[in-house]
C-alpha positions as CSV (number, residue, x, y, z in Angstrom):
1,X,176.7,272.6,-67.5
2,X,180.1,272.1,-69.3
3,X,182.9,270.1,-67.9
4,X,184.9,273.2,-66.7
5,X,181.9,274.7,-65.0
6,X,181.1,271.4,-63.2
7,X,184.7,271.0,-62.1
8,X,184.7,274.6,-60.7
9,X,181.4,274.0,-58.8
10,X,182.7,270.7,-57.3
11,X,185.9,272.5,-56.2
12,X,183.9,275.3,-54.6
13,X,181.7,272.8,-52.7
14,X,184.8,271.0,-51.5
15,X,186.5,274.1,-50.3
16,X,183.3,275.2,-48.5
17,X,183.1,271.8,-46.8
18,X,186.7,272.0,-45.8
19,X,186.2,275.4,-44.3
20,X,183.1,274.3,-42.4
21,X,185.0,271.3,-41.1
22,X,187.8,273.5,-39.9
23,X,185.3,275.9,-38.2
24,X,183.5,273.0,-36.5
25,X,186.3,270.5,-35.7
26,X,184.3,269.0,-32.8
27,X,181.4,268.0,-34.9
28,X,180.4,264.4,-34.0
29,X,182.5,264.3,-30.8
30,X,180.9,264.1,-27.4
31,X,182.5,265.7,-24.4
32,X,181.8,264.8,-20.8
33,X,182.6,267.5,-18.2
34,X,182.6,267.0,-14.4
35,X,182.8,269.4,-11.5
36,X,182.9,269.3,-7.7
37,X,179.8,269.6,-5.7
38,X,180.0,273.3,-4.8
39,X,177.5,275.3,-7.0
40,X,179.9,278.2,-7.3
41,X,182.0,276.2,-9.9
42,X,179.3,276.3,-12.5
43,X,180.2,279.6,-14.0
44,X,183.6,278.7,-15.3
45,X,182.3,275.3,-16.5
46,X,179.5,277.0,-18.5
47,X,182.0,279.5,-20.1
48,X,184.1,276.6,-21.2
49,X,181.1,274.7,-22.4
50,X,180.0,277.6,-24.7
51,X,183.5,277.6,-26.2
52,X,183.5,273.9,-26.9
53,X,180.0,274.1,-28.4
54,X,181.2,276.9,-30.7
55,X,183.8,274.5,-31.9
56,X,181.0,271.9,-32.7
57,X,181.4,269.6,-29.7
58,X,178.4,268.0,-28.2
59,X,178.8,268.7,-24.5
60,X,176.9,266.4,-22.2
61,X,175.3,267.5,-18.9
62,X,178.0,268.3,-16.4
63,X,178.2,265.7,-13.7
64,X,179.1,266.4,-10.1
65,X,181.3,264.5,-7.6
66,X,183.5,265.0,-4.6
67,X,187.0,266.0,-5.5
68,X,188.7,262.6,-5.1
69,X,186.1,260.9,-7.3
70,X,186.2,263.8,-9.8
71,X,190.0,263.4,-10.4
72,X,189.6,259.6,-10.7
73,X,186.8,260.1,-13.3
74,X,189.0,262.3,-15.4
75,X,192.1,260.1,-15.1
76,X,190.1,257.0,-16.1
77,X,188.4,258.7,-19.1
78,X,185.0,258.4,-17.5
79,X,185.0,262.2,-17.8
80,X,186.8,264.4,-20.3
81,X,187.8,267.4,-18.2
82,X,187.1,269.5,-15.1
83,X,187.6,273.3,-14.6
84,X,187.5,272.7,-10.8
85,X,191.1,271.7,-9.9
86,X,192.7,274.0,-7.3
87,X,196.5,274.0,-7.3
88,X,198.1,273.4,-4.9
89,X,195.0,272.5,-2.8
90,X,194.1,269.5,-4.9
91,X,197.6,268.3,-5.7
92,X,197.2,265.2,-3.6
93,X,194.0,264.2,-5.5
94,X,195.8,264.7,-8.8
95,X,198.8,262.7,-7.9
96,X,196.9,259.8,-6.4
97,X,194.7,259.6,-9.6
98,X,197.7,259.1,-11.8
99,X,199.0,262.6,-12.4
100,X,200.7,263.6,-15.6
101,X,200.8,260.0,-16.9
102,X,197.0,260.1,-17.6
103,X,196.0,263.7,-17.2
104,X,196.9,267.2,-18.5
105,X,197.1,270.1,-16.1
106,X,198.7,273.0,-18.0
107,X,196.5,276.0,-17.8
108,X,195.0,278.1,-15.0
109,X,191.6,279.5,-16.0
110,X,191.2,281.5,-12.8
111,X,194.1,282.9,-10.8
112,X,194.4,284.4,-7.3
113,X,191.8,282.3,-5.3
114,X,192.3,282.8,-1.6
115,X,191.3,280.9,1.5
116,X,191.3,281.3,5.2
117,X,189.7,281.4,8.7
118,X,187.5,284.3,9.7
119,X,185.8,285.4,13.0
120,X,183.4,288.3,13.6
121,X,185.2,291.6,14.0
122,X,183.7,292.5,17.4
123,X,184.9,289.3,19.1
124,X,188.4,289.7,17.4
125,X,188.8,293.2,18.7
126,X,187.4,292.6,22.1
127,X,189.7,289.7,22.8
128,X,192.8,290.4,20.7
129,X,192.3,287.3,18.5
130,X,194.6,287.3,15.5
131,X,195.5,283.6,15.1
132,X,193.6,280.3,15.2
133,X,196.4,279.0,17.5
134,X,194.8,281.1,20.3
135,X,191.9,278.7,20.3
136,X,194.0,276.3,22.2
137,X,193.1,278.4,25.2
138,X,189.8,276.9,26.4
139,X,188.5,280.4,27.4
140,X,189.0,281.8,23.9
141,X,187.6,278.7,22.3
142,X,184.5,278.8,24.5
143,X,183.6,282.2,22.9
144,X,182.7,280.3,19.7
145,X,180.9,277.4,21.3
146,X,177.5,277.2,19.7
147,X,176.4,273.8,20.9
148,X,177.3,273.9,24.6
149,X,180.2,271.4,24.7
150,X,182.8,274.0,25.6
151,X,184.6,273.7,22.2
152,X,184.8,276.3,19.5
153,X,182.5,275.4,16.6
154,X,184.4,275.9,13.3
155,X,182.2,276.0,10.3
156,X,184.4,274.0,7.9
157,X,184.6,271.9,4.8
158,X,182.7,269.0,3.4
159,X,184.4,265.5,3.7
160,X,186.3,264.9,0.5
161,X,187.2,268.5,-0.2
162,X,190.8,269.6,-0.3
163,X,190.3,272.2,2.4
164,X,189.0,269.5,4.7
165,X,192.5,267.9,4.7
166,X,194.2,271.2,5.4
167,X,191.9,272.1,8.3
168,X,192.3,268.7,9.8
169,X,196.1,269.1,9.5
170,X,195.9,272.5,11.3
171,X,193.9,270.9,14.2
172,X,196.6,268.4,14.7
173,X,199.6,270.7,14.1
174,X,198.4,273.3,16.5
175,X,197.0,270.9,19.1
176,X,193.4,272.1,18.8
177,X,191.5,268.8,19.0
178,X,190.6,269.4,22.6
179,X,189.2,272.9,22.0
180,X,187.9,273.1,18.5
181,X,185.1,271.1,16.8
182,X,185.3,271.0,13.0
183,X,181.7,271.2,11.9
184,X,181.2,269.4,8.6
185,X,178.3,268.4,6.4
186,X,176.8,270.6,3.7
187,X,179.0,273.7,3.7
188,X,176.5,276.2,2.5
189,X,173.8,275.0,4.9
190,X,176.3,275.3,7.8
191,X,177.3,278.7,6.6
192,X,173.6,279.8,6.5
193,X,173.4,278.9,10.2
194,X,176.7,280.8,10.8
195,X,175.3,283.9,9.1
196,X,172.2,283.7,11.2
197,X,174.2,283.5,14.4
198,X,176.2,286.5,13.2
199,X,173.0,288.5,12.7
200,X,172.0,287.5,16.2
201,X,175.3,289.1,17.5
202,X,176.8,285.7,18.4
203,X,180.5,285.1,17.8
204,X,181.3,283.1,14.7
205,X,184.3,281.1,13.4
206,X,184.4,279.8,9.9
207,X,186.5,278.8,6.9
208,X,185.8,280.2,3.4
209,X,187.4,280.9,0.1
210,X,187.3,283.2,-2.9
211,X,185.6,283.3,-5.4
212,X,182.6,282.8,-3.3
213,X,179.5,284.9,-2.2
214,X,180.1,284.4,1.5
215,X,182.5,287.4,1.6
216,X,179.8,289.6,0.0
217,X,177.5,288.8,3.0
218,X,180.2,288.7,5.8
219,X,182.4,291.5,4.5
220,X,186.1,291.2,5.6
221,X,187.2,294.3,7.4
222,X,183.7,295.4,8.1
223,X,181.8,292.4,9.6
224,X,184.6,289.9,10.0
225,X,188.4,289.6,10.1
226,X,190.7,287.0,8.8
227,X,192.9,285.3,11.4
228,X,196.1,283.4,10.7
229,X,197.8,280.3,12.0
230,X,200.8,281.7,13.7
231,X,201.1,282.7,17.4
232,X,202.7,285.7,18.9
233,X,203.9,288.7,17.0
234,X,205.0,286.9,13.8
235,X,203.6,287.9,10.5
236,X,200.2,286.4,9.8
237,X,200.2,283.3,7.7
238,X,196.6,282.5,6.4
239,X,197.4,278.8,6.6
240,X,196.3,278.2,3.0
241,X,198.3,279.0,-0.1
242,X,196.8,281.3,-2.8
243,X,195.4,278.9,-5.4
244,X,194.9,279.0,-9.1
245,X,192.0,277.1,-10.7
246,X,193.1,274.8,-13.5
247,X,191.6,272.7,-16.2
248,X,192.5,269.1,-15.7
249,X,191.7,266.9,-18.7
250,X,192.0,263.3,-19.7
251,X,195.3,262.9,-21.6
252,X,193.9,260.7,-24.3
253,X,191.0,263.1,-24.8
254,X,193.3,266.0,-25.2
255,X,195.6,264.2,-27.7
256,X,192.6,263.1,-29.8
257,X,190.9,266.5,-29.8
258,X,193.5,269.2,-30.6
259,X,190.8,271.9,-31.0
260,X,189.3,271.2,-27.6
261,X,192.8,271.0,-26.1
262,X,193.7,274.4,-27.6
263,X,190.6,276.0,-26.2
264,X,191.0,274.5,-22.8
265,X,194.6,275.7,-22.7
266,X,193.7,279.2,-23.6
267,X,190.5,280.4,-22.0
268,X,190.9,282.7,-19.0
269,X,188.3,284.2,-16.7
270,X,189.0,287.1,-14.3
271,X,188.3,286.3,-10.7
272,X,186.1,289.5,-10.6
273,X,183.8,287.9,-13.1
274,X,183.5,284.7,-11.1
275,X,182.8,286.8,-8.0
276,X,180.0,288.7,-9.8
277,X,178.4,285.3,-10.8
278,X,178.6,284.2,-7.1
279,X,176.5,287.2,-6.1
280,X,173.8,286.2,-8.6
281,X,174.0,282.6,-7.2
282,X,173.5,284.0,-3.7
283,X,170.5,286.0,-4.8
284,X,168.7,282.9,-6.0
285,X,169.8,282.6,-9.6
286,X,170.9,279.0,-9.0
287,X,169.5,276.8,-11.8
288,X,171.5,275.3,-14.6
289,X,169.7,277.7,-16.9
290,X,170.7,280.6,-14.8
291,X,174.3,279.5,-14.8
292,X,174.3,279.2,-18.6
293,X,172.8,282.7,-18.9
294,X,175.5,284.1,-16.6
295,X,178.1,282.6,-18.8
296,X,176.4,283.8,-22.0
297,X,176.2,287.4,-20.6
298,X,179.9,287.3,-19.8
299,X,180.8,286.0,-23.2
300,X,178.7,288.7,-24.9
301,X,180.5,291.3,-22.9
302,X,183.9,289.8,-24.0
303,X,182.9,288.6,-27.4
304,X,186.0,289.6,-29.3
305,X,188.3,287.8,-26.9
306,X,186.0,284.8,-26.8
307,X,185.9,284.6,-30.6
308,X,189.6,284.9,-30.8
309,X,190.0,281.9,-28.5
310,X,187.5,279.8,-30.6
311,X,189.2,280.8,-33.9
312,X,192.6,279.9,-32.6
313,X,191.4,276.6,-31.3
314,X,189.7,275.8,-34.6
315,X,192.9,276.5,-36.4
316,X,194.8,274.1,-34.1
317,X,192.8,271.1,-35.3
């Protein structure tokens, strides 16, 4: 091989290596995701994981924690990111963990997540119940008493969840402590009991949110109705702001990994896709392998968009 040929070959190898490095900017970098304890947050985390893997990052097994600990883990660098921050519901957790000084919260991956209180439609219509404030009446509250203590049993949120704080605030604001019991523990276990009671034609009162499979079983408008937090004839206020689900990432991680930062700041998932994944979860497809397959199926159905996100992120490196 003459000198010119050798020089040309070396240049070609160098260019190929540079292109590969650009295509896989995450090669050699380990990423540590974290999510809240509800299983229905797995779908968006797996979609994000597939994108980071396509960029060459080594994504470790997603850890789980209650929401205050989750935010602290991201802020301290013990975790790289979460796709489980609800704004404004989790603002307090974000601020108390250091906020913008140590974390990045710039992009909503899912928009339009709703929350609220629901009761079975039959009891609502028979008793004219439209607001949780009506539960201050012991006679109304007793309709939802499932343990015999005279108080309404509200199937509510796990300790440490953002919705717990809001429910507790409502109980104080509307003077409901004497007539309403906030049932807490394992949310989905409590809701399984709630669904059983509904199927036995027993009045039910519960909190839920979307995206979630609960509303595919207890269908709003058919089985249940949403009640507000205002009394009288005033317009119904659901008591919870509509939320968007954000990526929250460790600031140092984002600064050190521009490709990951670009992807995390671009990926978007329709709430309809998240709801579809929740139905599969409800039907027993609830392993990590199932969650990854759900994400892979969604990516395959949206391959052009996904590839464009990955390509743009690679170019940002």
